[in-house]
C-alpha positions as CSV (number, residue, x, y, z in Angstrom):
1,M,-10.5,-7.0,-45.8
2,A,-10.3,-4.9,-42.4
3,L,-7.2,-3.6,-40.8
4,K,-7.5,-2.1,-37.5
5,G,-5.2,-0.8,-35.3
6,S,-5.4,0.6,-31.6
7,T,-3.1,3.5,-32.4
8,S,-1.5,3.3,-35.8
9,I,-1.1,0.6,-39.4
10,T,2.3,1.1,-40.9
11,Q,3.0,-0.6,-43.6
12,T,7.1,-0.8,-44.8
13,A,7.8,-2.9,-47.1
14,G,5.6,-5.3,-49.6
15,A,2.6,-5.1,-51.1
16,I,-1.7,-5.5,-50.1
17,T,-3.4,-7.5,-52.0
18,A,-7.2,-6.8,-51.0
19,G,-10.1,-8.7,-52.7
20,T,-13.5,-6.2,-53.1
21,S,-13.7,-4.0,-50.3
22,T,-10.7,-3.0,-47.8
23,T,-11.5,-0.9,-44.7
24,L,-8.5,0.8,-42.4
25,T,-8.9,2.2,-39.2
26,G,-6.5,3.3,-36.6
27,G,-4.7,6.4,-35.2
28,S,-2.8,7.1,-38.6
29,V,-3.1,4.7,-41.2
30,D,0.0,4.2,-44.0
31,V,-0.5,2.0,-46.7
32,G,0.9,4.6,-49.2
33,L,3.7,2.0,-50.9
34,T,1.8,2.0,-54.8
35,S,3.2,-1.9,-54.7
36,N,-0.5,-2.7,-53.4
37,D,-3.1,-3.5,-55.2
38,F,-7.0,-2.8,-53.8
39,K,-9.3,-4.7,-55.9
40,G,-12.3,-2.9,-54.4
41,A,-13.1,0.6,-52.6
42,V,-10.8,1.4,-50.1
43,A,-12.7,3.5,-47.0
44,A,-10.3,4.4,-44.2
45,S,-10.6,6.4,-40.6
46,G,-7.2,7.8,-39.0
47,S,-5.7,10.9,-37.8
48,S,-3.9,10.6,-40.9
49,I,-3.9,8.6,-43.5
50,K,-2.2,7.2,-46.8
51,I,-2.8,4.9,-49.3
52,G,-1.0,3.7,-52.4
53,D,-2.3,1.8,-55.3
54,S,-0.7,-0.1,-58.6
55,N,-3.6,0.6,-60.6
56,A,-6.3,2.4,-60.2
57,L,-7.4,3.8,-56.8
58,V,-11.3,3.5,-55.6
59,L,-12.3,5.4,-52.4
60,G,-14.7,4.7,-49.8
61,A,-16.4,6.8,-47.3
62,V,-13.2,8.4,-46.1
63,S,-12.6,10.1,-42.3
64,T,-9.5,12.1,-40.8
65,A,-8.4,14.5,-39.1
66,G,-5.3,15.8,-40.3
67,S,-3.6,15.1,-43.9
68,L,-4.7,12.5,-46.6
69,T,-2.3,11.3,-48.9
70,L,-3.3,9.6,-52.4
71,N,-1.3,8.1,-54.6
72,S,-2.1,5.7,-57.5
73,N,-0.9,4.8,-61.1
74,G,-4.1,5.3,-62.3
75,A,-7.5,6.7,-62.1
76,L,-8.7,7.6,-59.0
77,T,-12.4,7.8,-57.8
78,Q,-14.5,8.3,-55.0
79,T,-18.0,7.0,-53.9
80,A,-18.5,8.0,-50.8
81,A,-18.3,10.9,-48.6
82,L,-14.7,12.3,-47.6
83,S,-14.3,14.1,-44.0
């Protein structure tokens, strides 16, 4: 699944359930609710990034000039570079 916003991606309620990989790109990326269930690696790029997962969270490549906030109800692993 790929989500791309020209200014921001903001989740206000509900849950995102994604398959084997997810790419999030925007000015500010906020999908920080722990009701989300990302099944594979999550890659993200933005001025600030918040990612939440109801289980384990696997990070792919992440690039941000600002803050990075991660919420996981399981293990947190990294498979690519953070910058």
